[in-house]
C-alpha positions in Angstrom: -57.9 32.8 101.6 -55.9 35.4 99.6 -56.3 34.6 95.9 -53.2 35.9 94.3 -53.5 36.3 90.4 -49.9 35.4 88.6 -49.7 36.5 84.7 -47.1 37.6 82.4 -46.1 37.5 78.7 -45.0 34.5 76.6 -41.4 33.6 77.2 -41.3 35.9 80.4 -40.8 33.3 83.0 -44.4 32.8 84.4 -44.2 29.0 84.6 -41.0 29.2 86.3 -42.1 31.6 89.1 -45.4 29.5 89.2 -43.3 26.4 90.1 -41.3 27.6 92.8 -44.3 29.2 94.4 -45.6 25.7 94.0 -42.3 23.6 95.2 -40.9 26.4 97.6 -43.8 27.7 99.2 -46.4 25.2 98.8 -49.2 27.1 97.6 -51.5 25.5 95.1 -51.6 26.8 91.7 -54.9 26.8 89.4 -53.0 26.8 86.3 -55.2 28.2 83.7 -53.1 26.8 80.8 -53.4 23.2 82.3 -57.5 23.7 82.2 -57.6 24.9 79.1 -56.3 22.0 77.6 -58.7 19.8 79.6 -61.9 21.7 78.4 -60.6 21.2 74.2 -60.5 17.2 75.0 -62.5 15.6 72.5 -66.1 14.9 74.3 -65.8 18.2 76.0 -68.5 21.2 74.6 -65.6 23.7 73.9 -64.0 20.8 71.5 -67.1 20.4 69.6 -68.0 24.0 69.3 -63.8 24.5 67.8 -64.1 21.7 65.4 -67.5 23.3 63.9 -66.1 26.7 63.7 -62.5 26.4 62.5 -62.9 22.7 60.5 -63.2 24.5 56.8 -60.4 27.3 58.0 -57.6 24.8 58.9 -56.9 21.6 57.0 -54.9 20.1 59.5 -57.2 21.0 62.7 -57.2 17.5 64.3 -54.4 15.0 65.1 -54.8 11.3 64.1 -56.0 10.0 67.3 -58.8 13.0 67.3 -57.4 15.7 69.5 -56.9 19.0 68.3 -54.0 20.2 66.8 -52.9 22.6 69.2 -50.1 24.2 66.9 -52.0 24.5 63.7 -54.9 26.0 65.5 -52.4 28.4 67.5 -50.6 29.6 64.1 -54.0 30.4 62.7 -55.5 32.3 65.4 -52.7 34.3 66.2 -52.4 35.3 62.7 -56.1 36.2 62.3 -57.6 37.9 65.6 -61.2 37.9 64.6 -60.7 33.9 64.8 -58.5 34.5 68.0 -61.6 36.6 69.7 -64.1 33.5 68.4 -61.3 31.1 70.0 -61.5 33.1 73.4 -65.2 33.4 73.3 -65.5 29.4 72.8 -62.8 28.3 75.3 -62.7 30.9 78.5 -66.7 30.2 80.1 -65.3 26.4 80.5 -62.0 27.6 81.4 -63.5 30.4 84.1 -66.2 27.4 85.6 -63.4 25.2 85.9 -61.0 27.8 87.5 -63.3 28.7 89.9 -64.5 25.4 91.1 -60.7 24.7 91.8 -60.7 28.0 93.8 -63.5 26.5 96.2 -62.1 23.7 96.6 -58.9 25.4 97.8 -60.8 27.3 100.0 -62.7 24.8 101.5 -59.1 23.0 102.7 -58.4 26.0 104.4 -55.5 27.3 102.4 -54.1 31.0 103.6 -53.1 31.5 99.3 -53.7 30.1 96.3 -52.4 31.3 92.9 -54.7 31.8 90.1 -51.7 31.2 86.9 -53.7 33.1 83.9 -51.6 34.2 80.7 -54.7 36.6 80.0 -55.1 38.0 83.6 -56.3 41.5 83.0 -57.6 40.8 79.2 -60.2 38.1 80.9 -60.9 40.6 83.6 -60.0 38.0 86.4 -57.9 40.4 88.2 -61.1 41.6 89.8 -61.6 38.3 91.7 -57.5 38.5 92.9 -56.3 40.2 96.0 -52.9 40.9 94.6 -51.8 40.6 90.9 -48.2 39.7 90.3 -46.9 40.0 86.3 -43.6 38.8 85.4 -41.7 40.4 82.6 -38.6 41.0 80.6 -37.3 43.2 77.9 -38.9 42.7 74.3 -36.1 41.4 72.6 -34.8 38.7 75.5 -38.6 37.8 75.5 -38.8 36.9 71.3 -35.3 34.8 71.6 -36.6 32.8 74.5 -39.8 31.9 72.7 -37.7 31.1 69.4 -36.0 28.9 71.7 -38.8 27.3 73.3 -40.8 27.1 70.1 -37.9 26.1 67.5 -40.8 25.5 64.7 -41.9 29.3 64.6 -40.7 31.9 62.5 -39.4 34.8 63.4 -42.9 36.5 61.9 -44.9 33.5 63.8 -43.2 34.7 67.1 -43.7 37.9 66.9 -47.5 37.5 65.7 -48.5 35.7 69.2 -46.2 38.6 71.0 -48.3 40.9 69.5 -51.5 39.3 70.1 -51.3 40.1 74.2 -51.1 42.9 76.3 -48.1 45.1 76.3 -45.4 45.1 79.0 -46.3 48.8 80.1 -49.9 48.1 80.2 -49.2 44.8 82.3 -47.1 46.7 84.5 -49.5 49.6 85.2 -52.3 47.0 86.1 -50.1 44.5 88.6 -49.8 45.1 92.3 -46.3 43.6 91.9 -44.0 43.3 89.3 -40.9 40.5 89.0 -38.7 41.6 86.2 -36.9 38.6 84.6 -34.2 39.8 82.9 -31.5 38.2 85.3 -30.2 35.2 86.9 -32.7 32.6 88.2 -31.2 33.6 91.6 -32.1 36.9 90.9 -35.9 36.2 90.2 -35.9 33.9 93.1 -34.9 36.8 95.5 -37.8 38.8 93.8 -40.5 36.3 94.7 -39.2 36.0 98.0 -39.5 39.9 98.9 -43.1 39.6 97.5 -44.3 36.6 99.4 -43.2 38.1 102.9 -45.3 41.0 101.9 -48.5 39.6 100.6 -48.4 36.5 103.2 -51.8 36.8 105.0 -51.4 36.5 108.9 -53.0 33.3 110.3 -55.9 35.8 112.3 -57.0 36.9 109.2 -57.1 33.6 107.5 -59.2 32.2 110.2 -61.6 35.4 110.2 -62.0 35.1 106.3 -63.5 31.3 107.3 -65.8 33.6 109.4 -68.9 34.4 107.0 -69.7 37.7 107.8 -66.2 38.8 107.7 -65.3 36.4 104.9 -68.4 38.3 102.4 -67.2 41.8 103.7 -63.6 40.6 102.5 -64.2 39.2 99.2 -66.7 42.4 98.7 -64.0 44.8 99.4 -61.7 43.3 96.7 -63.9 43.1 94.1 -65.4 46.3 94.6 -61.5 48.0 94.9 -60.6 46.1 92.0 -63.8 47.3 89.5 -63.1 51.3 90.7 -59.1 51.0 90.4 -60.0 49.7 86.4 -62.7 53.0 86.3 -59.8 55.3 87.4 -57.6 53.8 84.7 -60.3 54.1 81.8 -61.1 57.5 82.9 -56.9 58.6 82.7 -56.7 56.6 79.2 -59.7 58.8 77.9 -58.4 61.5 79.1 -55.0 61.1 77.4 
């Protein structure tokens, strides 16, 4: 099964692409945002750790029903980078475990492809388990405008803090196998998606072979090793510069 890593900056249109892949191409979506909400619900271990860490820092951390005040938590961590790292350290292990379980489920169901929809795909090194990576990007000013329209409660400073907390668009482009440039119309975006799907769609023969254990192990191992090698080469280039 081909695991397609889908990522993109805030308000670049990743969710639109994810819905299109699900509705038009019937691909199963492993949605990191959805999983992230589930692992911090009351009663979950990650929830208890977040409350213990942030309770003294954020007065309105909890809503009346006991759920996390995600708006207040987000506003705080996007302006306090050390606390953002702490939050990620709490949530990422739980999110990863849930994602791997879901990927395994789709593999056992016999799907030819599944989409790993993760905002922090590269930051979390989850691209190493993906056969293909796709980034949805747009111009920085358009991205800021879209974010403020989508989240009118944010000030311009808060919106910029959220954008600055993520990997730059240029860095995402360097790390991605395919780029979807979402500065135009919805039709333009759909045409780009169609083009990429035609290029990456695994053949039926390859899918059948990957369910034969020896071939599947070799195929999966080669993907992981090639991703790790590419990262080492990129790091060497960055160090040289």
